[in-house]
Backbone as numpy.savetxt, mean C-alpha at the origin, in Angstrom:
# Nx Ny Nz CAx CAy CAz Cx Cy Cz
-40.26 -30.69 26.21 -40.69 -29.62 25.35 -39.48 -29.07 24.60
-39.65 -28.81 23.32 -38.55 -28.32 22.49 -38.41 -26.81 22.61
-37.19 -26.35 22.45 -36.94 -24.91 22.44 -37.32 -24.35 21.09
-38.04 -23.27 21.09 -38.35 -22.67 19.79 -37.10 -21.98 19.21
-36.90 -22.15 17.94 -35.73 -21.57 17.28 -36.16 -20.25 16.63
-36.47 -19.27 17.47 -37.02 -18.01 16.99 -35.95 -17.06 16.46
-34.70 -17.31 16.79 -33.65 -16.37 16.41 -32.76 -16.89 15.28
-33.31 -17.74 14.44 -32.52 -18.29 13.33 -32.46 -17.26 12.20
-31.22 -16.95 11.79 -31.00 -15.99 10.70 -31.01 -16.76 9.39
-31.66 -16.24 8.39 -31.65 -16.93 7.09 -30.22 -17.04 6.55
-29.95 -18.15 5.85 -28.61 -18.42 5.36 -28.14 -17.36 4.37
-28.99 -16.90 3.49 -28.60 -15.88 2.51 -28.18 -14.59 3.19
-28.89 -14.21 4.24 -28.56 -13.00 4.97 -27.21 -13.14 5.69
-26.99 -14.30 6.28 -25.72 -14.54 6.96 -24.56 -14.50 5.97
-24.74 -15.08 4.81 -23.68 -15.08 3.81 -23.38 -13.66 3.34
-24.42 -12.85 3.12 -24.22 -11.46 2.72 -23.52 -10.66 3.81
-23.91 -10.89 5.07 -23.27 -10.19 6.18 -21.79 -10.54 6.26
-21.46 -11.80 6.06 -20.06 -12.21 6.10 -19.28 -11.66 4.92
-19.92 -11.60 3.76 -19.26 -11.04 2.58 -18.99 -9.55 2.76
-19.95 -8.83 3.36 -19.77 -7.40 3.61 -18.65 -7.19 4.63
-18.58 -8.02 5.64 -17.51 -7.91 6.63 -16.15 -8.19 5.96
-16.13 -9.17 5.08 -14.91 -9.47 4.34 -14.53 -8.28 3.45
-15.52 -7.61 2.89 -15.27 -6.41 2.09 -14.66 -5.30 2.92
-15.11 -5.15 4.16 -14.53 -4.13 5.04 -13.08 -4.47 5.38
-12.80 -5.75 5.59 -11.44 -6.18 5.88 -10.55 -5.93 4.66
-11.04 -6.26 3.47 -10.27 -6.01 2.26 -10.05 -4.52 2.04
-11.04 -3.71 2.41 -10.91 -2.25 2.30 -9.73 -1.77 3.13
-9.59 -2.29 4.34 -8.47 -1.89 5.20 -7.14 -2.44 4.68
-7.15 -3.65 4.15 -5.92 -4.26 3.66 -5.39 -3.56 2.41
-6.28 -2.95 1.64 -5.82 -2.30 0.42 -4.90 -1.12 0.72
-5.02 -0.54 1.90 -4.14 0.57 2.25 -2.72 0.08 2.55
-2.59 -1.12 3.08 -1.27 -1.70 3.27 -0.63 -1.93 1.91
-1.39 -2.51 1.00 -0.87 -2.75 -0.35 -0.58 -1.43 -1.06
-1.41 -0.43 -0.83 -1.18 0.88 -1.44 0.10 1.53 -0.90
0.35 1.39 0.39 1.57 1.95 0.97 2.82 1.25 0.43
2.76 -0.07 0.31 3.91 -0.80 -0.24 4.09 -0.46 -1.71
2.96 -0.30 -2.43 3.04 0.08 -3.84 3.66 1.46 -3.99
3.25 2.38 -3.17 3.82 3.73 -3.23 5.30 3.71 -2.89
5.67 2.90 -1.91 7.09 2.79 -1.56 7.89 2.17 -2.70
7.31 1.21 -3.39 8.04 0.57 -4.48 8.15 1.49 -5.69
7.14 2.29 -5.92 7.18 3.20 -7.06 8.08 4.40 -6.78
8.09 4.87 -5.55 8.87 6.05 -5.18 10.19 5.70 -4.48
10.64 4.47 -4.60 11.82 4.03 -3.86 13.09 4.75 -4.29
13.12 5.26 -5.49 14.33 5.95 -5.94 14.57 7.24 -5.16
13.54 7.76 -4.50 13.69 8.99 -3.73 14.36 8.76 -2.37
14.37 7.52 -1.90 14.91 7.24 -0.57 16.40 7.55 -0.48
17.15 7.14 -1.46 18.60 7.37 -1.44 18.89 8.86 -1.53
18.18 9.55 -2.41 18.39 11.00 -2.54 18.04 11.71 -1.24
16.95 11.32 -0.59 16.56 11.94 0.67 17.61 11.67 1.75
18.18 10.48 1.75 19.20 10.11 2.74 20.40 11.06 2.62
20.89 11.24 1.42 22.07 12.09 1.23 21.74 13.57 1.40
20.54 13.99 1.07 20.15 15.38 1.30 20.11 15.68 2.79
19.60 14.75 3.58 19.59 14.93 5.04 21.02 15.02 5.57
21.91 14.17 5.06 23.31 14.23 5.50 23.95 15.57 5.13
23.64 16.07 3.95 24.19 17.38 3.54 23.67 18.48 4.44
22.38 18.46 4.75 21.83 19.50 5.62 22.42 19.43 7.03
22.62 18.23 7.54 23.23 18.10 8.87 24.65 18.65 8.85
25.36 18.37 7.77 26.73 18.87 7.66 26.75 20.39 7.60
25.85 20.97 6.85 25.82 22.43 6.73 25.38 23.08 8.04
24.38 22.50 8.68 23.86 23.08 9.93 24.93 23.07 11.02
25.74 22.02 11.05 26.80 21.95 12.08 28.07 22.64 11.63
27.99 23.36 10.54 29.13 24.13 10.02 30.34 23.23 9.77
30.09 22.06 9.22 31.10 21.10 8.80 31.94 20.54 9.96
31.53 20.78 11.19 32.32 20.26 12.31 32.13 18.75 12.48
31.02 18.21 12.01 30.79 16.77 12.15 31.67 15.95 11.20
32.30 16.60 10.25 33.16 15.85 9.34 34.41 15.32 10.04
34.68 15.82 11.20 35.79 15.31 12.00 35.40 14.08 12.80
34.14 13.75 12.86 33.64 12.62 13.62 33.64 11.38 12.72
34.30 10.32 13.15 34.38 9.09 12.34 33.02 8.41 12.15
32.19 8.46 13.18 30.87 7.84 13.07 30.02 8.54 12.02
30.10 9.85 11.98 29.34 10.60 10.98 29.89 10.34 9.58
31.18 10.19 9.46 31.77 9.89 8.15 31.36 8.50 7.65
31.15 7.58 8.56 30.69 6.26 8.16 29.27 6.31 7.60
28.47 7.28 8.03 27.12 7.42 7.48 27.14 7.75 6.00
28.17 8.46 5.56 28.27 8.80 4.15 28.49 7.57 3.28
29.14 6.57 3.83 29.34 5.34 3.06 28.27 4.30 3.37
27.34 4.63 4.21 26.27 3.69 4.59 25.12 3.63 3.62
25.20 4.34 2.53 24.11 4.37 1.57 24.01 3.12 0.71
25.04 2.28 0.71 25.01 1.09 -0.14 23.91 0.13 0.29
23.73 -0.02 1.58 22.67 -0.89 2.08 21.31 -0.33 1.69
21.17 0.97 1.79 19.92 1.61 1.40 19.66 1.45 -0.10
20.71 1.49 -0.89 20.57 1.29 -2.34 20.10 -0.13 -2.63
20.64 -1.11 -1.92 20.21 -2.50 -2.12 18.74 -2.68 -1.76
18.32 -2.11 -0.64 16.92 -2.20 -0.23 16.03 -1.49 -1.25
16.49 -0.36 -1.73 15.73 0.40 -2.71 15.58 -0.37 -4.01
16.63 -1.06 -4.43 16.53 -1.86 -5.65 15.53 -3.00 -5.50
15.55 -3.65 -4.36 14.57 -4.72 -4.12 13.16 -4.17 -4.11
12.98 -3.02 -3.48 11.66 -2.38 -3.45 11.22 -1.95 -4.84
12.14 -1.48 -5.64 11.79 -1.00 -6.97 11.27 -2.13 -7.85
11.74 -3.35 -7.63 11.27 -4.48 -8.42 9.97 -5.07 -7.89
9.54 -4.68 -6.72 8.34 -5.28 -6.14 7.04 -4.71 -6.69
7.10 -3.68 -7.53 5.87 -3.11 -8.07 5.10 -4.12 -8.91
5.78 -5.10 -9.48 5.12 -6.11 -10.29 4.14 -6.94 -9.47
4.36 -6.98 -8.18 3.49 -7.75 -7.30 2.53 -6.86 -6.53
3.01 -5.73 -6.06 2.18 -4.90 -5.19 1.06 -4.19 -5.94
1.32 -3.78 -7.18 0.28 -3.07 -7.93 -0.90 -4.00 -8.23
-0.68 -5.22 -8.76 -1.84 -6.10 -8.97 -2.54 -6.51 -7.67
-1.78 -6.64 -6.59 -2.41 -6.98 -5.31 -3.31 -5.85 -4.85
-2.85 -4.62 -4.98 -3.69 -3.47 -4.60 -4.93 -3.40 -5.48
-4.77 -3.68 -6.76 -5.93 -3.67 -7.65 -6.93 -4.76 -7.27
-6.43 -5.94 -6.99 -7.32 -7.05 -6.63 -8.04 -6.78 -5.32
-7.33 -6.27 -4.33 -7.96 -5.98 -3.04 -9.05 -4.92 -3.18
-8.79 -3.88 -3.96 -9.80 -2.84 -4.11 -11.00 -3.33 -4.92
-10.77 -4.13 -5.95 -11.88 -4.66 -6.74 -12.74 -5.62 -5.93
-12.09 -6.50 -5.16 -12.85 -7.42 -4.31 -13.59 -6.68 -3.20
-12.98 -5.62 -2.70 -13.64 -4.82 -1.67 -14.92 -4.19 -2.21
-14.85 -3.64 -3.40 -16.05 -3.04 -4.02 -17.11 -4.11 -4.25
-16.69 -5.27 -4.76 -17.65 -6.34 -5.03 -18.35 -6.81 -3.76
-17.60 -6.95 -2.68 -18.20 -7.42 -1.43 -19.06 -6.34 -0.77
-18.64 -5.09 -0.85 -19.41 -4.02 -0.20 -20.72 -3.73 -0.94
-20.78 -4.05 -2.21 -22.02 -3.83 -2.96 -23.10 -4.83 -2.59
-22.77 -5.87 -1.86 -23.76 -6.87 -1.48 -24.64 -6.44 -0.31
-24.26 -5.40 0.38 -25.01 -4.95 1.55 -26.28 -4.24 1.12
-27.41 -4.76 1.57 -28.70 -4.17 1.21 -29.15 -3.08 2.19
-28.57 -3.08 3.37 -29.06 -2.19 4.41 -28.23 -0.92 4.54
-26.92 -1.06 4.53 -26.05 0.11 4.63 -25.40 0.35 3.28
-25.38 1.58 2.88 -24.68 1.95 1.65 -23.28 2.39 2.04
-22.30 1.81 1.44 -20.90 2.11 1.74 -20.31 2.97 0.63
-20.94 4.10 0.40 -20.55 4.96 -0.71 -19.13 5.47 -0.62
-18.72 5.88 0.55 -17.36 6.42 0.71 -16.33 5.31 0.53
-16.58 4.16 1.13 -15.64 3.04 0.99 -15.54 2.60 -0.47
-16.68 2.53 -1.14 -16.68 2.12 -2.55 -15.95 3.16 -3.40
-16.16 4.44 -3.12 -15.48 5.49 -3.88 -13.98 5.45 -3.65
-13.56 5.25 -2.41 -12.13 5.19 -2.12 -11.51 3.95 -2.76
-12.20 2.83 -2.69 -11.67 1.61 -3.32 -11.59 1.76 -4.83
-12.57 2.43 -5.42 -12.53 2.67 -6.86 -11.38 3.59 -7.22
-11.12 4.59 -6.39 -10.00 5.49 -6.63 -8.67 4.75 -6.51
-8.54 3.89 -5.51 -7.33 3.10 -5.35 -7.13 2.19 -6.56
-8.22 1.61 -7.04 -8.13 0.76 -8.24 -7.67 1.57 -9.45
-8.24 2.76 -9.61 -7.87 3.60 -10.75 -6.40 4.03 -10.67
-5.96 4.44 -9.49 -4.56 4.84 -9.33 -3.63 3.65 -9.58
-4.01 2.48 -9.09 -3.19 1.29 -9.31 -3.15 0.93 -10.79
-4.26 1.08 -11.47 -4.29 0.80 -12.90 -3.41 1.77 -13.68
-3.45 3.03 -13.30 -2.59 4.04 -13.96 -1.12 3.72 -13.71
-0.77 3.39 -12.47 0.61 3.05 -12.15 1.05 1.81 -12.93
0.17 0.82 -13.04 0.50 -0.39 -13.78 0.75 -0.09 -15.25
-0.13 0.70 -15.85 0.04 1.03 -17.27 1.32 1.84 -17.48
1.58 2.83 -16.63 2.79 3.65 -16.77 4.04 2.79 -16.60
4.05 1.93 -15.61 5.23 1.09 -15.39 5.43 0.10 -16.54
4.34 -0.48 -17.04 4.47 -1.42 -18.15 4.97 -0.73 -19.42
4.48 0.48 -19.66 4.93 1.22 -20.84 6.38 1.65 -20.68
6.75 2.11 -19.50 8.11 2.61 -19.30 9.16 1.50 -19.29
8.78 0.31 -18.84 9.74 -0.79 -18.79 9.63 -1.72 -19.99
8.70 -1.46 -20.87 8.55 -2.28 -22.06 7.83 -3.60 -21.78
7.05 -3.65 -20.73 6.28 -4.86 -20.41 7.05 -5.89 -19.62
8.27 -5.63 -19.28 9.07 -6.60 -18.52 8.93 -6.41 -17.05
């Protein structure tokens, strides 16, 4: 006697379920791309924050740490941070389009769900896309398209 195949899911439904799950994964991944994009756009602040923290530490300790050789080496340690910042500053050309693509694909996949409405996820992904588009346009205009 054959087993009845009563629990077979239609192929179209399975494909939509997998696409919606992929949309949820892309939704989460867009935040990684957004964080890297924000770091690449705001990377010039890292060096300034580094030296401001050193100045505050010096003032709080009433300049007594200036006698410490290890602390004095921190003042010259900003070159490595500058190199990292420069590399990060050039990465916007890659991170901004990646964030845009992830958010657009996330919206496209989440719209396939017939049962659950993902209004908040779609709104957040649309906002991420809009912010990424604005950053892309501003960066392209400010750098002359290079």
